[in-house]
N, C-alpha and C positions, 0 to 999 in steps of 0.2 A: 504493500499500499504505500502511495507517494506521502510524503509529508507535507503537511498544509502550511503555507507561508502567506502572511498577510503584510502587504507593503502599504505604509501610511507616508504619503509625500505630496506637498501641493504644488510640486513643480510637475507639470503634466508630462513633458518630454522625459524627464528622468524616471517618471513613474511608469510610464509606457514601455521604457527601454528595459527598466528592471523586470516588468512583467514577462517581456518577450524572451529575455536571456534565461531567467530562471524557470519559465514554463519549459523551454527547450531542454533544460537540465533535469527535467523530470519532477519538478515540483508542481503541487497543486496550488495554483496562485490567485488570490484576490487582492486587488489593489483600490484603495481609496485616497481622497484628497484632503478631507476634513477630519478633524478630532472627533466630532459627534458620530461621523459615519464609522470611525475606527471602534469606538466603543461598542457600537452596535455589531459590528462584523465580528469583534472578539467573543460576544454572547453567542452570535448565531453560528457563524463559521467555525469557531473553537481552533483557531491556528495553533500548529506546533511551535510556531516562532513568529516573532513580529520584527519588520524592519521599519523603524520609526524615526521620522525627520524630527529634530529638535524643534523646528519653529513651523508653526501650521496657521498662524492667524490668531483667531479669538482663543483656541485652546492649544497650549504648547504640547510638545512630547513629555516635558516634565509633569504637566498636569495629567496626561493620560497614563503616565507611569505610576504616579502618586496614587491615582484612583484604583488602578489594577492591585497594586500591593496593599492599599487599604481594604480591599475586599477579598484579600488572601489569594489573589490570583497570581500564580507563579510562573505564567508563560514566559519563555526567554524572550528578552527584548534587546535588539541591537539597534543603538542610536546612529543616525545618520546627521553629520555636523560639518559645518566650515571649520578651518583652521583657527578662526578668530574666536570660536565657542568652545574650545577645548575644555574650558574651566567648568562650563554648563555640563559638559558631558562627563566630567570627571564627577560632578555632584549628583548626576543621574545614575552613575555606578554605585554611589553610596546609597543611592535609593533602592538599588536592586536591579539595575540594568546588567545586562550580561557583558556588553563592550561597546565600543563605538567605533565607526569608520569615518574617514574625512572624505569630504569632496575636493576634488573630482575622484570619483569611485575607482579604485582598482578592481574590476569585477572578479578576477581570478582569486585575488585576496580575500574579497567578500565571500566568495562560495567556499573557501577553506574555512573560513570563520563559522559560516552557517553549518556546515557539516560538523565541525568540532564542537559546537554548541549542541546540536541535534543529538550527536553520540553521546555527549556526557548526560545529556538530558534522559536518553535511553537508558543508560547504565543505572542513572538514579531511580528510574521507575522499575527496573527489573531488581534492583535492590531491595525496594519497597515491597515489591510482590513476594519477593523470595521471604523477605522478613515476616510478612503477612502469613505467608504459607508455613513457615516455621512455627509462628506463634499458633497457628490453628493445630498444627501436627504434634508440637511438644509443649504448647504453652499451658498455662495453668487451668485453662477452661478444657483442656483434652483430659485432665486427670477426673476420671468418672468415679463417683462414689459420694455416699451419704453418711458412712458409718463415722463413728466418733473416732475410732483408731486411726482412719485415714485423715480425718480433719485435723488431727493433732500433728501427725507428721507433716502435712502440708503447711500448717501454722509455724512448726518449728523451722522447717525449710525456708521459708520466707523470711524469718527472722535471721538466720544464719546467712542468707543470701548477701545481706548489707555488712556482714563482718569481714568478708574477704579472707577467711580463714581456712585451713584444710579441714575437709570434712570426711568422716568414715561412715559409708551407708552399708548397713547390715540387713539381709533379708534372702530369702530363698530364691532360686532361680526361677525367673519369670514373674516375680512379684511387682515390679515395677522400679528398680533401683535406678536404672538409667533416666527414666522419666522423671524422677525426683532430682536427680542430678541436673538435668536441662531446666527444671524450674528455679533451681538455685542460681544457675548461670543467667537466665533470662530475667530473674529478679534483682540481679546484681549490677553493679556500675560497669561490668565487663561485658553487658548484653551486645554491644555492637562488635565485641572481637568474636573470634571463632570458639565453637564447642568441639573439641576433638576427643572421641571415645576410642579406646583400645582395649581389646579383650586379652588379657594377659595370658589366659589359659588356652587360647585359641591360635597363638603363633607358636611355630617351633622355637625351643630354648635356643637353638643356635642363631636364630634370626632376631630373638627378643632385643637385643642391645642395639642392633642398627634400627630397628623400628622405633624403638624409644628415642634414640639420640642421634641417628642418622649416621652417615659415614662419609670418608673423603674418598676422592678417585683413587683407585688402586689399593683400597684398605683390605680387600679379600677377592678370591678369585670370583669373577662376575660384577666387580665394582670397578671395571677398567673405563668405563664411558664417562662417568661425571659424578660430582659430589651429589648427595641426597640428602635433604634435611629430615629429621626424625619428626616424631609426633610432638615432642616437647617445643621445637621451634615454630612448628606449624600453628601451636596453639599460644603462642607468645601474645600477650595483651587480651587473652582470652581465659578459657577453662579447659582443662584435661580431665578426663575421666578414665582412671585405670581400673577397669572392672576385673573382677577374680584377681585382685592384687594378691591374693594369698598363693597364686600359682607360680610366682616369681622365684627364680633361683636365689641362692644366698648371695652369689655375685652380683646379681642386678639389685637386690635388697639394699647392699652396701651402696651402690651408685645412686640409688634412688634416695636413699637417706641424705647423701651428700646435696642433692638437687634440690630437697626440701629444706635444707639448712643454709644454702648459699645461692639458689636459683642460677646455679652455674655447672657446666659439664663440658665434656669434650666428645666431639664426634668419634666414631670408631676409626681408628687410623689417623686422627688429627692430633696436632700439637698446639692449636689455638683454643683457649677457653671460650667457650660461647656463654652469654649471659641472656636470660630469658625473664620476662615478668609474666608469670602464668600461676593461675590458682589450681591447686591439685585437689580433686575429689577421688577417693578411692572407694571402690565397693566390692563386697565379698558374700558369698554364702557360706562361708567357713567361720568356726570359731576361732578367730585368731589368737585370743588369750589361750586356748587350749594348744594351738600350734606353737605358741611361744613357749609353753611348757615341756612340749615334746621336742623343742629346738628346732623345728623347722621354719620357724619365723622368728626374725630378730626383734628383741624385746625393745631395743631403742627406737627402731623403725615403727613398731606398734604404736608406742607412746607418742611419737611424733605424727602419726596419722590420726591417732585416737583423740585429737584436741577437741573435736564436737563430733557427737556420734548420733546417727539416726536410724531407728529400726523400721524398716518397712514391713507392716503386717502382710502374713500370707493370706490368701484368699478366704480359707477356711476360718481366719481369725475376723473375718468381716463378711459373715454370710449375707448380711442385709444388702451388699452391694452387687451379689452376683446377677440377680435379675435386671438390675439398671445396666450393668455392663453387656450382659447377653444381648439386650434389646439395642444398645449402642452398636455392638458389632454387626447385630442382623441388619440395622438400617445401612451400615457401610457395605455389607456384602450383597444386600438388595441391590444397590446402585451398581456394585462391581458385576455381578452375574444378570442383571436386567430382572430381577425378581421382584414380587410384591408380596411377600410374606408378612402378614400383619403384626405378629408377635407370638408369644408363648402362652398356651393355656395354663390356667392354673395348677394343673397336674404336671405338666412339663416343668414349670418353676419349681416344683417340690422335688422333682428328679435331679435338676440342677442343684438345688441347695442340700441336697442329701449327699451329693458327690464331694469327696474331700479335696478334689483339685491339685494333686501332687505337683502339678507343672504350672499352678497359679494361674495368673491372667492369661499368660500366653497360651496355656493349654486351653482354656474357655474359648478364647479367640478361634483356636484351631477346630474346636468342636462346632461352633456356630458356623464357621466357614464350611465345614463338612455337611452340614445340615442344610445351610442356604444353597449349597451346590447340588446336592442330590435329591433334595425333596421336592415334590410339586404341590404339596397342600397349600392353603391359604394361611395356616396357623401352624406352629410347631406343637406337635403332640408328644406325649411320653413314648409312644411306640417309635418316634422319629429319632429318639435318644437311647435306643436299646444298646447301642455300642458301648456306652457306659457301663452297663449293668454287670459286664464281665472284666471290667478294669479293677485293678487293685483298689483303687480309691473310692470305690461304690458301697456304701454301707446300706443296705435294705433295712437293717435294724442293727441294734447294738450287738447282738450277739454274732453277727458276721463280720464285726468291725476289723477283726486281724486275718479274716480268710479271703483268698483270691478265688472268685467264680469264674470258671470258663464256660461258656456256650458250646457244646459238643453237638453238630449237626446230625440228623439221623444216618446219613450216609457215611459218617466217620470223619476223621480227619487225621492227617499224618502229624508227627511230633515236629517235624521240620517245618510245616506250615505254622504251627502255634509259636514256635521259636521266630521265624521269620516275621510272623505279625507282631509279636511282642516287641522285637528289636525296632521295628519301623515305627510303631506308635510311641515308643519311649524315645525314639529321636525326634518324633514330632513334638513330643512333650517338651525337649530339651531345645527345640529349634536347632537340631542338627549337632548339638555339642556332645562329642562323644565320651568326654571325661564324665559328664553329668550323667550320661546315659548308662555308662558302664556302672556307676556308683548305684543308680536306682534298680540295675539288674542284678547287681552283686557280682559283678565281673571285673576283671582287671581291663584297663583300655586295651592292651595287646590281645587278650582273649576276645574282647568283643570285636576287634577288627579282624580276627581270625574267623569268627563266626559269619561275619558279614561277608567275608571273601568266600567261605565255605558255602553260603546261601545265596550268593551271587546278589548281594544288595549293594546296589549303587545309589547311596541315598543323596538326594538334592533337597536342602531346606525349602518349604513352601515360600514363595514370594508374596508377602503380605502386602495389600493395597495401601496399608498405612500403619505406621508402628506408633501413632501418635496417641491413642487412647489411653493405652497402659501396657507395658511389656515387664 
C-alpha cells in the first residue's frame, strides 16, 4: 500500500510540481494551498506524512503544527521554509516537527528525508504493536485465575517488580513460573528492555556456558565464523530468566555467582571482561535447599538467588481456577480450529476439578486442545474427557487416590502400546521435557531415550497458539 502524503503550500507552481514528482515516486498524494483545508484533509485523508509550508497567509505552518500536537496527533511534519526563516523552523522542531527543508528544494534530498521519516515511523508503529501483543500474550491480564493463592502471588510479584532485586520463583513444572517472571519484568522499570528466558535443563551441558555468556571467534570447533553474544548480553538493560536453575553444573554455578555479584563475565575464549546491566530471575521445580544439603547446589549461590522468593501454587492448590482456565483455553482453540464449542457441562467441570493435573496448567491446556480438536459436539461433556480417567492423576474417589487405572479394550492391548502411550502422554504433560518426563515415569533420562528409540517415538512438542494465558 502506498504511503499517503499531504502537501500544504500556497505557492501553486511548487505545489503542483511536488504533487507530480511525488506521485510518480509512488506516493498517494493530496495537495492543498490553505491552512484551513490542511486541517480538514488531515482529518479526512489521514496522511502518513505532511509537507508543510511555514507561511500560508492567515494560518501559518506553526499554527497548524500547534493544533495537531494539541490534539495529540503525531503525524510526522516536514517544514518547507526559506533560508531567512530558519529560526522559525527550529522553533517548529521544538513544537514537534520532524525536520525542515530549505527553498529552493532539492527534490532528491527531500525524498530521502521523506523515506527516512516514514521508515522511522513504521518502526515505531511495529514496536508499539509488538509491545501490545506482548502485553496481551504475557501481560498481567493474561494471568487467568480468581483463587486467593494466585492473587497473593500476583500481588507479591507486582511489589517485587519495582525493587529490581534477584527473585527466585519456585513451583511445579507447568504451573506458570515463566508467566510470573514476565509479569515482574513488565511491571518493572526495565519494561522497555528485553526479556530473555533460557531453560538451563534443556541445553546440553557442554554448550551451556556459551549459551549463557557467548563466545569469541575460534573459541571452540564450530566457532570459527564469528563472535556470538550470550543470553546475558542479549538481556542487557532488561531481565533474564534462568529456568530450571537447579540443573546447572557446579562449574557454571560458580560463574553465575560471580555474575550476580559483579554483573561481569568473560565470553568463552575471550580475554575482555563484559559488563551488563541485567536483572536476574531464577526459577526451579526442585527443592534447592535439599540440593544444597546433598552438595549438588552451591549454598552461597542459593542464598544469593533467594533474596526474594515466590511460590507459584500448583493447579490442584487452586481448584477454583480450573473451570475459568479451561473456558479461556477453549475460546482460544475455538478460534484456532474454527470451532464453536460453547463451554463445559457442570458434570464435565466436575471431571476437570477431580483430576489432580500433575502437569498443571500446561497439561490442562493440552487436554482442552485435544477436546477442541477432536470433538464435534456443541458443549464438552464428561465422555469427551474420558482420556483423563485412566491417567494417574484422576481420582474418582479417595480410595483410588494412589491407584493408576488403565482402560483395556475388549480386543486386548499390547504392553508396548501401553508403554508407548504412557511415554507420549507424559511428554505432552512436560511439554517435551525429557528430564521431567523421566522423573514422572520413574526412569533415568538415558533409559527413557532407550525406550523412545525402541518404540520408535519421535516426539515433537505441540506448537501452542499462545503461551500467554499461563504455562
